[in-house]
N, C-alpha and C positions, 0 to 999 in steps of 0.2 A: 458545439461549437468548438471549444478549445480542447476539451477531453476527448472528445471524437477527433478529432485530429492529428493527437498526441497516440490514438490506436486505445485509450482508455476503454471498456467497455461499459456499455449504458448500467449493465447492475451493478459495477464495482464504482461508479463513481460516488465522490462525497463531494467535501464542503472545499477544499482548495488542492490545487497542484501545484508539486514543485519541479522542476526541471534539472538535474545533478549530472553534470559530465555525458549530457545525451538521453540520460534514463528519466521515465515519469514516476514521480510518487504521490499517490492520490491519499488524502486523508490523512489519519493520525499514525503512518508508519514509522515504528521503532527505529531509532538511528543504527542500532546494532544492525538491524536486518536490511537496513540502507547499505550500510560499509560493507557487509557480506557479499551483498548483490553486486557491487561495486567492484569488489576485489574480483570476484568468481567471474564476471562478465560473461553468463551460458546463453549458447546460440539461442535465438527465438524469442527471448526475452526483452520486452519493451519497458517494462518496469512493475513496481508493486502497488498494490490497493489496499486499503481496510475499508471494507463499505459500510456507511454509517459513522456514524460517532459515538463508539462504544463505550462506557464508562471505564475508567482506568488503563484506558490507551493513552499517549502521551499527548498531554495537553488536555485531558477530560477527565483528569483524577479529580476525585469528590472527598475531601476529610469526611471518614467515618463511614463511606460508603464502600460494600466489598466490589474490586473488580469483577468487571463480566468478562467470561471468556470470549476470544477473539480470534479470526485468522487473518494472516496475511496473505494476500494473494499476487501470485507472478501472474502477467499477463503479457501477451504477443501473440501475433499472427497465427499459431495453433490454437489459441484460446486460452483459458485459467488454468491454473494449477496452484495447489495449495503451496507454499513457500514456509510457513513458521505458525505455528499457533500459540497463542499467549494467554 
């Protein structure tokens, strides 16, 4: 539906989507990664996604629980690639 129209690959879809200055941000993407993408504007990138809801990602912090490692994926017409690891 909405995510498909924005070009978010089905395997990267998550719980919510934000549109900032024409770019899509899917799931719990850290603000620093959003700012980096908005500043760089690499060709062929439509947005960033954090698949699922990993513990420790922004908004998913749990007191007393160790954060899970997770990846931020960039996506666009050429497919998805790693953007950042946390």
